[in-house]
C-alpha positions as CSV (number, residue, x, y, z in Angstrom):
1,M,55.3,84.7,-101.9
2,P,58.1,86.8,-101.0
3,E,61.3,86.1,-102.4
4,Q,64.0,84.9,-99.4
5,I,66.8,87.0,-98.8
6,Q,70.1,84.4,-98.2
7,N,73.2,84.6,-96.3
8,E,74.1,81.4,-95.9
9,K,74.5,78.7,-97.9
10,P,72.9,75.0,-97.1
11,C,75.7,72.2,-97.5
12,L,76.3,68.8,-96.3
13,V,77.4,67.4,-93.3
14,N,78.7,64.0,-93.3
15,T,77.2,61.5,-90.1
16,P,77.7,57.8,-88.8
17,Q,74.6,56.8,-90.9
18,G,74.2,59.1,-94.1
19,F,74.6,62.6,-94.9
20,S,72.6,65.5,-93.3
21,V,72.1,68.7,-94.6
22,S,73.3,72.2,-92.6
23,Y,71.8,75.7,-93.5
24,K,70.9,78.6,-90.8
25,N,73.1,76.9,-88.2
26,K,70.4,74.0,-88.5
27,L,71.1,70.5,-89.0
28,L,67.8,69.6,-91.3
29,Y,68.1,65.9,-90.4
30,S,69.5,64.1,-87.8
31,K,73.0,63.9,-87.2
32,Y,73.2,60.0,-86.5
33,A,70.5,58.5,-88.5
34,P,69.6,61.0,-91.3
35,Q,66.9,58.5,-93.2
36,K,65.5,57.0,-90.2
37,A,63.2,59.3,-89.4
38,I,61.2,60.0,-92.6
39,L,61.6,56.2,-93.6
40,A,59.4,55.4,-90.9
41,A,56.8,58.0,-91.7
42,V,57.0,56.7,-95.3
43,E,56.5,53.1,-93.9
44,K,53.5,53.7,-91.8
45,V,51.3,55.8,-94.8
46,Q,48.3,54.3,-95.4
47,V,47.7,54.8,-99.7
48,L,43.8,55.1,-100.7
49,P,43.3,55.7,-104.6
50,G,43.7,59.7,-105.9
51,T,45.9,60.9,-102.9
52,L,48.4,63.9,-103.8
53,F,51.6,63.4,-101.9
54,L,53.0,67.2,-100.8
55,C,56.5,66.1,-99.6
56,C,57.7,69.0,-98.0
57,S,60.8,70.4,-97.8
58,P,62.4,67.0,-99.6
59,V,66.4,68.3,-99.4
60,L,67.7,65.0,-99.6
61,P,65.7,62.0,-101.3
62,Y,65.6,60.2,-98.3
63,G,62.4,58.4,-98.0
64,L,61.1,59.3,-101.9
65,K,61.5,55.9,-103.5
66,E,59.9,54.4,-100.9
67,L,57.2,56.4,-100.7
68,C,56.7,55.8,-104.7
69,Q,57.0,52.3,-104.9
70,K,53.8,52.7,-102.4
71,L,51.3,54.8,-104.6
72,D,49.1,53.8,-107.3
73,D,48.2,54.0,-110.5
74,K,46.2,57.0,-109.3
75,S,48.2,58.9,-106.7
76,F,50.8,61.4,-107.3
77,C,53.4,62.8,-105.6
78,L,54.9,66.6,-105.4
79,L,58.2,67.5,-104.0
80,C,57.5,71.4,-102.6
81,E,60.0,73.7,-101.2
82,F,59.6,77.4,-100.4
83,D,63.4,78.3,-99.8
84,R,64.9,79.4,-102.5
85,E,68.2,78.3,-101.0
86,L,67.0,75.2,-100.2
87,S,65.5,74.5,-103.4
88,S,68.3,75.0,-105.6
89,F,70.8,73.2,-103.3
90,S,68.0,70.5,-103.1
91,E,67.6,70.2,-107.0
92,D,71.1,70.1,-108.1
93,L,72.0,67.3,-105.6
94,F,69.0,65.4,-106.8
95,S,69.9,65.8,-110.7
96,S,73.5,64.4,-109.3
97,Q,72.2,61.3,-107.6
98,G,70.0,60.8,-110.6
99,F,66.7,61.1,-108.5
100,K,63.7,60.6,-111.1
101,D,60.4,58.9,-111.0
102,E,57.2,59.3,-113.2
103,K,54.8,59.5,-110.1
104,A,56.8,62.2,-108.3
105,A,57.3,66.1,-109.8
106,R,59.7,69.1,-108.3
107,L,57.3,72.4,-108.6
108,S,58.9,75.8,-109.0
109,L,57.8,78.4,-106.5
110,S,55.3,79.9,-109.1
111,Q,54.1,76.2,-109.9
112,L,53.7,76.3,-106.3
113,Q,51.4,79.1,-106.1
114,S,49.4,78.2,-108.8
115,L,48.7,74.6,-108.0
116,P,45.0,75.2,-105.8
117,V,43.6,76.9,-109.2
118,L,44.5,74.6,-110.9
119,L,43.3,71.9,-108.9
120,N,39.7,73.0,-109.1
121,Q,39.8,73.4,-112.2
122,P,37.3,70.8,-114.5
123,S,40.1,70.4,-116.9
124,Y,43.6,72.0,-117.0
125,A,46.9,71.2,-118.9
126,P,49.7,69.0,-116.7
127,I,52.3,72.0,-115.3
128,Q,55.2,72.2,-118.2
129,G,57.8,69.1,-117.0
130,T,55.4,67.1,-114.8
131,R,52.7,64.1,-115.0
132,L,50.0,65.8,-113.1
133,L,47.4,63.6,-113.7
134,P,44.2,65.0,-114.7
135,A,41.6,66.9,-113.3
136,G,39.6,64.7,-111.1
137,S,42.4,62.1,-110.9
138,F,42.9,63.3,-106.5
139,K,40.3,62.7,-104.1
140,R,42.5,63.7,-101.1
141,V,45.9,65.8,-99.6
142,V,48.0,64.1,-97.4
143,R,51.3,66.7,-96.2
144,L,54.6,64.8,-95.5
145,D,57.2,66.4,-94.0
146,F,61.1,65.7,-95.2
147,S,62.7,68.0,-93.3
148,A,63.3,70.3,-90.5
149,G,63.6,72.8,-93.6
150,V,59.6,72.9,-93.4
151,Q,59.9,74.9,-89.7
152,L,61.7,77.9,-91.9
153,H,58.2,78.3,-93.8
154,E,56.2,76.3,-91.4
155,A,53.1,78.9,-91.8
156,L,53.1,79.0,-95.9
157,Y,53.0,74.8,-96.2
158,S,50.1,75.1,-93.5
159,E,48.2,77.2,-96.2
160,F,49.7,75.7,-98.9
161,T,48.0,72.4,-98.2
162,A,44.8,73.5,-96.8
163,A,44.2,76.0,-100.1
164,C,45.3,72.4,-102.1
165,T,43.0,70.4,-99.8
166,R,39.9,73.1,-100.3
167,A,40.5,73.1,-103.6
168,I,39.6,69.4,-104.5
169,M,37.4,70.2,-101.9
170,T,35.7,72.3,-104.1
171,F,36.4,70.4,-107.6
172,W,34.1,67.7,-106.2
173,A,31.8,69.8,-104.5
174,N,31.5,71.6,-108.3
175,R,31.0,67.9,-109.9
176,M,27.8,66.6,-107.6
177,T,25.8,70.0,-108.5
178,L,26.9,69.4,-111.8
179,V,25.6,65.8,-111.6
180,K,22.6,67.0,-110.2
181,F,21.8,70.2,-112.1
182,G,24.2,69.7,-115.0
183,R,21.2,68.8,-117.5
184,K,18.9,71.6,-116.5
185,Y,21.8,74.0,-116.5
186,S,22.0,73.7,-120.2
187,Q,19.0,72.8,-120.7
188,N,17.8,76.4,-119.4
189,F,20.6,77.8,-121.1
190,F,19.5,76.7,-124.7
191,K,15.9,78.0,-124.3
192,N,17.1,81.4,-123.2
193,L,19.3,81.6,-125.7
194,K,16.6,81.7,-128.0
195,L,15.1,84.4,-125.9
196,L,18.3,86.5,-126.2
197,P,17.7,88.3,-129.4
198,S,14.1,89.8,-128.3
199,T,15.5,91.3,-124.5
200,T,17.7,94.1,-123.7
201,P,21.3,93.6,-123.3
202,L,23.2,93.9,-119.9
203,Q,25.7,96.0,-120.7
204,N,23.4,98.4,-121.5
205,F,23.0,99.3,-118.1
206,F,26.8,99.5,-117.4
207,A,28.5,103.0,-116.3
208,S,24.5,104.0,-116.2
209,V,23.4,104.5,-112.5
210,S,24.2,108.0,-110.6
211,K,21.9,107.6,-107.4
212,P,22.7,106.0,-104.6
213,I,22.6,102.1,-105.2
214,I,21.0,99.7,-102.6
215,V,21.3,96.0,-102.6
216,F,19.2,93.6,-100.7
217,G,19.5,90.0,-99.9
218,A,16.9,88.2,-98.2
219,G,18.7,88.0,-95.2
220,Q,16.9,89.1,-91.9
221,S,18.8,92.4,-91.6
222,A,17.2,94.0,-95.1
223,E,14.3,94.7,-92.5
224,E,16.5,97.1,-91.4
225,G,17.0,98.6,-95.0
226,I,13.9,98.5,-95.9
227,R,12.3,100.6,-92.3
228,L,14.8,103.4,-93.4
229,I,14.3,103.7,-97.4
230,K,10.2,103.4,-97.1
231,E,9.5,107.2,-97.7
232,C,12.4,107.9,-99.3
233,A,13.3,104.5,-101.7
234,A,12.8,107.1,-104.8
235,S,16.1,108.8,-103.7
236,F,17.8,105.4,-104.1
237,Y,18.5,102.6,-107.3
238,I,17.1,99.8,-105.3
239,L,18.3,96.3,-106.7
240,C,17.8,93.1,-105.0
241,A,17.9,89.1,-105.3
242,D,15.4,86.9,-106.1
243,T,13.9,86.0,-103.0
244,A,14.3,89.9,-101.5
245,L,11.5,91.2,-103.7
246,Q,8.3,90.1,-102.9
247,P,9.0,91.8,-99.1
248,L,10.5,95.1,-100.5
249,L,7.2,95.2,-102.8
250,A,5.2,94.0,-99.4
251,N,6.5,97.4,-98.6
252,G,5.7,99.5,-101.1
253,I,9.2,99.5,-102.7
254,E,9.3,98.6,-106.2
255,P,13.0,97.9,-107.2
256,D,14.8,98.9,-110.1
257,G,15.9,95.7,-110.9
258,V,15.9,91.7,-109.3
259,F,18.6,88.9,-109.8
260,I,18.0,85.9,-110.3
261,E,20.2,82.5,-111.1
262,E,17.9,79.7,-109.7
263,A,17.6,76.9,-112.1
264,Q,14.7,75.5,-110.7
265,T,10.6,76.5,-110.9
266,V,10.3,77.3,-107.4
267,I,11.8,80.1,-107.8
268,K,8.8,81.5,-109.9
269,K,6.9,81.9,-106.8
270,A,8.5,85.5,-106.4
271,F,7.5,86.6,-109.1
272,I,4.0,86.3,-108.5
273,G,2.1,89.7,-108.7
274,T,4.9,91.2,-110.5
275,Q,3.8,91.3,-114.4
276,K,3.2,95.0,-114.2
277,S,6.0,96.2,-112.3
278,R,8.7,98.2,-113.4
279,T,11.4,95.9,-112.0
280,Q,13.7,94.8,-114.5
281,I,14.8,90.6,-114.1
282,F,18.6,90.4,-114.9
283,T,18.7,87.0,-115.2
284,G,21.6,84.0,-115.6
285,L,21.0,81.8,-118.9
286,S,21.0,79.1,-117.1
287,A,18.3,80.1,-114.4
288,V,15.0,79.1,-115.0
289,P,13.5,79.9,-118.6
290,H,10.2,80.9,-119.8
291,L,10.6,84.4,-117.8
292,D,9.1,86.4,-120.8
293,K,5.6,84.6,-119.5
294,I,6.3,87.3,-116.2
295,K,7.6,89.6,-117.9
296,E,7.7,91.5,-121.5
297,P,11.2,90.6,-123.1
298,E,12.8,94.3,-122.8
299,K,12.5,93.8,-119.2
300,I,14.4,90.9,-118.8
301,S,18.0,91.4,-119.6
302,F,20.5,88.2,-119.8
303,F,24.0,87.5,-118.1
304,T,26.1,84.4,-118.1
305,T,27.0,82.5,-115.1
306,K,30.1,80.0,-116.2
307,Y,28.7,77.1,-114.4
308,T,31.1,74.8,-116.3
309,S,33.7,75.5,-118.1
310,A,33.3,74.2,-121.5
311,K,34.2,74.5,-125.1
312,F,30.7,75.0,-126.1
313,L,30.7,77.9,-123.7
314,E,34.0,79.7,-125.0
315,N,32.6,79.2,-128.8
316,L,29.6,80.9,-128.0
317,S,32.0,84.0,-126.4
318,E,34.0,83.4,-129.3
319,K,31.4,84.2,-132.0
320,G,30.3,87.0,-129.7
321,L,26.8,85.4,-129.0
322,L,27.0,85.7,-125.4
323,P,26.1,87.9,-122.3
324,P,28.5,89.5,-120.0
325,Q,30.4,86.6,-118.3
326,N,31.2,86.1,-114.3
327,E,31.7,82.9,-112.4
328,P,29.7,81.3,-110.5
329,F,29.8,82.8,-107.2
330,G,27.1,80.4,-105.6
331,S,24.9,83.0,-103.9
332,V,22.8,85.6,-105.9
333,G,23.5,88.4,-103.4
334,L,27.5,88.0,-104.9
335,T,26.0,88.3,-108.6
336,A,23.9,91.0,-107.3
337,V,26.6,93.2,-105.8
338,Y,29.0,92.2,-108.6
339,Y,26.8,94.2,-111.4
340,A,25.7,97.1,-109.0
341,L,29.1,98.0,-109.3
342,K,29.4,97.8,-113.0
343,F,25.8,99.9,-113.3
344,R,26.8,102.5,-111.4
345,A,28.3,105.6,-113.3
346,S,31.7,106.2,-111.2
347,S,33.5,104.9,-108.1
348,D,32.2,107.5,-106.0
349,I,28.7,106.3,-106.6
350,P,28.2,105.2,-103.0
351,V,26.8,101.1,-103.0
352,Y,24.5,99.7,-99.5
353,L,24.1,96.1,-98.6
354,Y,21.3,94.8,-96.3
355,G,20.3,91.4,-96.4
356,L,23.4,89.4,-97.0
357,D,24.2,88.5,-93.7
358,F,25.2,84.7,-94.6
359,S,24.0,83.8,-90.7
360,Y,20.6,83.9,-89.1
361,S,18.6,84.2,-85.4
362,E,17.8,81.2,-83.6
363,S,14.4,80.7,-85.3
364,F,14.4,82.4,-88.4
365,T,16.1,82.3,-91.4
366,H,15.1,85.2,-93.8
367,V,13.1,88.5,-94.4
368,R,10.0,88.6,-92.9
369,A,7.4,88.3,-96.5
370,S,10.3,86.2,-98.1
371,M,8.9,83.3,-99.4
372,A,10.9,81.1,-96.6
373,H,8.5,83.2,-94.4
374,K,5.0,82.7,-96.1
375,E,5.3,79.2,-96.6
376,A,6.5,78.9,-93.0
377,F,3.1,80.5,-92.5
378,L,1.0,78.3,-94.4
379,K,2.9,75.2,-92.7
380,N,2.3,76.5,-89.2
381,S,0.7,74.2,-87.0
382,R,0.9,73.1,-83.4
383,L,3.2,70.1,-84.9
384,S,5.2,72.8,-86.9
385,P,5.8,75.9,-85.0
386,L,6.8,79.2,-86.7
387,E,9.7,78.8,-85.8
388,N,12.7,77.5,-87.5
389,Y,14.6,75.7,-85.2
390,S,16.1,72.9,-86.9
391,A,18.3,75.3,-89.2
392,S,20.0,77.0,-86.4
393,F,20.7,73.4,-83.9
394,G,21.0,71.0,-87.4
395,I,23.9,68.9,-87.9
396,T,24.8,71.4,-90.3
397,S,24.7,74.8,-88.3
398,E,27.0,76.3,-85.9
399,K,26.8,79.4,-83.4
400,V,29.4,82.2,-84.3
401,S,29.9,85.6,-83.1
402,G,28.6,87.7,-85.6
403,K,28.6,91.6,-86.2
404,K,29.1,93.2,-83.2
405,G,30.1,90.6,-80.9
406,S,26.3,89.2,-81.5
407,I,25.6,85.6,-81.5
408,V,24.3,84.0,-84.9
409,Y,24.3,80.7,-86.9
410,T,25.0,79.6,-90.4
411,T,26.5,76.9,-91.9
412,R,29.9,76.2,-93.9
413,T,28.3,77.1,-97.2
414,L,26.9,80.3,-95.7
415,K,30.7,81.0,-94.1
416,N,32.1,80.0,-97.7
417,Y,29.9,82.8,-99.2
418,A,30.9,85.3,-96.7
419,E,34.7,84.3,-97.1
420,L,34.2,84.5,-100.9
421,F,32.8,88.4,-100.9
422,M,35.3,89.7,-98.5
423,G,37.7,88.3,-101.7
424,L,36.4,89.9,-104.2
425,F,35.4,93.4,-102.9
426,S,37.0,94.2,-99.3
427,N,38.6,96.4,-100.9
428,V,36.4,98.0,-103.3
429,K,36.1,101.9,-103.0
430,N,32.4,102.8,-101.7
431,L,31.5,99.9,-100.7
432,Y,29.7,99.7,-97.2
433,D,27.9,97.6,-95.5
434,S,24.9,98.8,-93.8
435,A,23.5,96.1,-92.0
436,G,23.5,95.9,-87.8
437,S,23.9,91.6,-87.9
438,G,25.2,88.5,-89.7
439,L,29.0,88.0,-90.6
440,E,31.3,90.4,-90.9
441,L,32.0,91.5,-95.2
442,G,35.5,93.2,-94.1
443,L,33.6,96.6,-95.6
444,P,33.2,99.4,-93.8
445,Y,30.1,100.4,-91.9
446,K,27.7,103.3,-93.3
447,K,24.2,103.8,-93.2
448,P,22.8,104.9,-96.8
449,E,22.3,108.8,-97.6
450,M,20.4,110.7,-99.4
451,T,23.4,112.4,-101.8
452,D,23.4,115.2,-104.5
453,F,23.9,113.1,-107.2
454,S,21.1,112.9,-110.0
455,D,18.5,110.9,-109.6
456,K,17.7,110.1,-113.3
457,Q,20.1,107.3,-115.2
458,T,22.8,108.2,-117.4
459,S,23.2,107.9,-121.1
460,A,22.8,104.2,-121.5
461,R,24.3,102.6,-124.7
462,K,21.9,100.7,-127.0
463,E,23.1,97.5,-127.7
464,T,21.5,94.6,-129.7
465,F,21.6,91.0,-130.4
466,N,22.4,89.3,-133.4
467,L,19.3,87.9,-134.5
468,L,20.5,85.6,-137.3
469,A,23.9,84.6,-135.6
470,I,22.1,82.8,-132.9
471,K,19.5,81.4,-135.6
472,N,22.9,80.0,-137.7
473,Y,24.4,78.8,-133.9
474,F,21.2,76.4,-133.2
475,A,21.3,75.2,-137.1
476,D,24.9,74.3,-136.6
477,E,24.1,72.3,-132.9
478,K,21.3,70.9,-134.5
479,A,23.3,69.5,-137.2
480,A,26.0,68.7,-135.2
481,L,24.1,66.1,-132.9
482,E,22.5,64.7,-136.0
483,E,25.7,63.8,-137.1
484,I,27.2,62.3,-134.3
485,R,23.3,60.8,-133.3
486,D,23.8,59.2,-137.1
487,L,27.0,57.8,-136.4
488,L,26.4,56.5,-133.6
489,T,22.9,54.3,-135.0
490,G,25.4,53.5,-138.3
491,K,22.7,55.3,-140.4
492,I,26.5,57.0,-141.6
493,S,28.9,54.2,-141.9
494,L,32.3,54.9,-142.0
495,P,35.2,53.0,-140.9
496,E,36.0,52.2,-137.5
497,A,39.4,54.6,-136.3
498,E,37.2,57.2,-138.7
499,R,34.0,56.9,-137.1
500,T,35.5,57.2,-133.8
501,S,37.5,60.2,-134.5
502,R,34.6,62.4,-135.9
503,I,32.7,61.4,-133.0
504,T,35.2,62.5,-130.4
505,E,35.4,66.0,-132.9
506,L,32.0,66.5,-132.4
507,A,31.3,65.5,-129.5
508,A,34.1,66.0,-127.3
509,P,33.9,69.8,-127.6
510,R,29.7,69.8,-126.9
511,E,30.3,69.5,-123.1
512,Y,26.5,70.0,-122.8
513,L,25.8,66.0,-123.6
514,Y,27.7,65.0,-121.1
515,L,28.9,67.2,-118.4
516,H,26.5,65.9,-115.9
517,F,26.9,62.1,-115.9
518,A,29.4,60.8,-113.1
519,D,31.9,60.4,-114.8
520,G,31.5,63.3,-117.2
521,I,34.6,65.1,-116.2
522,T,36.0,64.5,-119.7
523,F,34.8,63.1,-122.8
524,S,35.2,59.1,-123.3
525,T,35.1,56.8,-126.4
526,D,33.8,54.1,-124.1
527,L,31.0,52.0,-125.1
528,S,28.7,53.1,-122.4
529,F,29.7,56.5,-122.2
530,L,28.4,57.2,-126.1
531,K,25.3,55.1,-125.6
532,R,24.4,57.4,-122.9
533,I,25.5,60.9,-125.1
534,R,23.1,59.1,-127.6
535,T,20.3,59.3,-125.2
536,E,21.3,63.0,-124.6
537,I,21.1,64.0,-127.8
538,D,17.1,63.1,-128.5
539,F,17.0,65.4,-125.4
540,F,18.7,68.4,-126.9
541,L,17.5,68.2,-130.2
542,K,14.1,69.5,-128.9
543,F,15.0,72.6,-127.5
544,L,17.8,73.4,-131.2
């Protein structure tokens, strides 16, 4: 946030019922009763457990003591000031008046900037100098304006509040996903990790492609791209999302690579009849396992989607046992674009996009010949029409304006993907949106062009994985889980304090044992928590 250049200084103004503050020719509190408005607002506040209060521009401590007295032990106040002069003035004033409360903390401008990011992390250290509660403590954000100083930076306060709200919502959405699928992700992760040494390292493809690249998603606009390149597909290096594979093959286009992140076996339907295809499978370690039953292991390359921030992933990374890592984008289409940019030999190589619509038409949601489209045909009857109107007119759907002013239908989740895409890729050189429909992606529009680029891949690196190191890792993990089990069952006898310390030392950094628990945000030594871990140990020993 840019530093504000101020020519005037805030100063106290005496009034009949206390002090106000004059700043920039404006009183920040009433000249008659400075405390009245904020005390009335605080009195009306309903405090729900887990509320983060953003106290905006509290130049004077009016109302803060009263608000802190209303808070439960899972709620907190952050004093937020975006004006540098007011921040310095207020901080000195608070110190001189001795206001201090363990349920309130003042953040600097740099700390305010980092707060939304921290609130979305599965775990974080408290901001220096504050007693900010651990991740997962907050369930909602409430903004309270404490003075007219808010009006000096209204847009910043609104944006900040919205960012904190989105961060907390995203945190809990991710937690719900982990509770539902976390065990499956970890199970797949270890099964795929065993296969890793026999596969082709993903980094061998980095900086290797000298042809123009086309990335296909499974949105309806993929049909435009299929029609356009059907007769000249060999001129391009073609990548696609898993559900776009069948539509391409049905039109005689054999992609060079397909990306998959789906953890459930239903996605294997997308690979029916592809055993002899030359297509390379690029898959996440937490995606569905046993793809070596579909392809030879050397036709598989793994990447690591960081589905959780966990110590066991950090340990693997530090030992050099993980393939390239990426954030959990949520959409495999974004993952395909992310790695397509890494595959091109230089930023001069153009990358074109089709099928990343993040929206759909009134009656259809996917490109023809995709899994969704085929299933609609199979279920088609008088009572189950081919058209999917429920997707367009469902409770979570909304009608919006797409490219060229067209009307499309989307959901909040799909819009979030489009917004994330723009944040990640809108300024990337030679990345083009070639589709004529769907949501705007913030990219220049350009159709794929055959160029003078080489039609062969450049010399790729030839890296391999350390088989012995991976075997040793599994042996160490097995030994650690067996020791935890023996400590929990009493087979290993230790004094209670020493036993608890050793269990914590071994189990806490192995988050895969508990990240899918509803209360698994952090490790706990509660008896019920440890009993559930005991059950999980038997489950994971099968794969280790």
